[in-house]
C-alpha positions as CSV (number, residue, x, y, z in Angstrom):
1,M,2.8,-2.3,-12.7
2,R,2.9,0.9,-12.5
3,R,4.2,2.6,-9.4
4,R,2.4,4.8,-7.3
5,M,4.4,5.5,-3.2
6,L,1.0,6.1,-1.9
7,P,-0.3,6.2,2.4
8,V,-3.0,3.7,1.8
9,H,-5.2,2.4,5.2
10,V,-5.5,-0.9,5.7
11,T,-7.8,-3.1,7.3
12,C,-6.8,-6.7,9.2
13,R,-8.6,-9.6,10.3
14,G,-6.6,-11.0,12.3
15,D,-2.4,-10.4,10.6
16,R,-4.7,-10.7,7.0
17,P,-5.0,-7.6,4.9
18,H,-8.6,-7.4,3.9
19,V,-9.7,-3.9,3.0
20,V,-7.5,-0.8,1.5
21,R,-8.3,2.1,1.0
22,W,-6.7,5.9,-0.3
23,R,-7.5,8.7,-2.5
24,D,-6.6,8.0,-6.4
25,D,-5.7,11.7,-7.9
26,G,-3.8,9.6,-10.7
27,S,-0.4,11.2,-9.8
28,A,2.4,8.7,-7.4
29,G,2.9,10.1,-4.4
30,V,5.6,10.1,-1.9
31,A,4.1,8.5,1.5
32,S,3.6,10.0,4.9
33,S,1.4,8.9,6.8
34,V,-1.5,6.3,7.3
35,D,-4.1,8.6,8.8
36,A,-4.6,10.8,5.8
37,P,-4.4,8.6,2.7
38,G,-3.5,10.0,-0.4
39,P,-0.5,12.8,-1.1
40,P,-1.6,16.2,1.7
41,G,-4.4,18.0,-0.9
42,S,-5.7,14.9,-2.3
43,T,-8.6,15.6,-3.6
44,G,-9.1,12.3,-6.1
45,P,-11.9,9.9,-5.4
46,E,-12.1,7.7,-2.3
47,R,-10.9,4.0,-4.0
48,I,-11.6,1.3,-1.5
49,E,-10.5,-2.6,-3.0
50,R,-11.3,-5.8,-0.8
51,I,-8.1,-8.8,-0.9
52,A,-9.4,-11.5,-2.7
53,H,-5.5,-13.7,-2.8
54,V,-2.0,-12.8,-0.9
55,L,0.0,-13.8,-3.9
56,D,3.0,-13.2,-2.2
57,S,5.1,-11.8,0.9
58,W,8.6,-11.2,1.4
59,E,11.2,-8.9,3.7
60,Y,13.1,-5.9,2.6
61,A,16.2,-5.4,5.4
62,G,16.5,-2.1,3.6
63,R,20.1,-0.5,3.1
64,W,21.3,-0.7,6.9
65,W,24.3,1.7,6.7
66,E,22.0,4.3,5.4
67,R,19.5,3.9,8.5
68,E,16.5,2.1,5.9
69,R,14.1,0.8,7.6
70,R,12.5,-2.6,7.4
71,R,9.8,-2.8,5.1
72,S,7.1,-6.0,4.6
73,Y,6.4,-6.5,1.5
74,L,2.7,-8.5,0.0
75,L,1.6,-9.2,-3.1
76,V,-1.8,-9.2,-3.8
77,T,-4.8,-9.5,-6.0
78,T,-9.1,-8.2,-5.4
79,E,-11.9,-9.4,-5.9
80,R,-12.4,-6.4,-8.7
81,G,-9.2,-8.3,-10.1
82,S,-6.2,-5.3,-9.6
83,T,-3.1,-6.5,-8.0
84,L,-1.1,-4.6,-5.7
85,E,2.2,-4.5,-4.1
86,L,1.9,-3.3,-0.4
87,F,4.1,-2.3,2.3
88,R,4.1,-1.8,5.9
89,E,7.1,0.4,7.9
90,G,6.5,0.3,11.6
91,E,2.5,0.9,11.7
92,T,2.6,2.7,8.2
93,W,1.0,1.1,5.1
94,C,1.6,2.3,1.9
95,L,0.4,1.1,-1.5
96,S,3.8,1.0,-4.0
97,R,2.6,-0.5,-7.5
98,T,-0.2,-1.0,-8.9
99,S,-2.3,-3.1,-11.8
100,D,-5.6,-2.9,-13.1
C-alpha cells in the first residue's frame, strides 16, 4: 500500500462511510482540513470512490504521553476495486494509504 496522508471528505449513511472524495495530485501531503480535500494548493483531479465493503476497523489510542489524538481506522474496498485505509480524528477524515 502507498502512504498518502491526505485530508478527504467522507459522506456517511448512518454511521457507515459511503463515499470518499479527495484531490489526487499524486503526492503525499499532510492532513490539515476536510473542508478543502487535498493538500493546500492542490490542483489535481478530484477522485470520488464509493465504498463497497468495510474489511476491518480498529482504534489507535496514540502516544498519550505525547498528547497524540485517538484515531479510528477503517480498511475499505471501493466499487472500483481499490483498497483504502482511512482514519478519523475527531471530525477530520484522512486517507492514510491506498492500493489500486
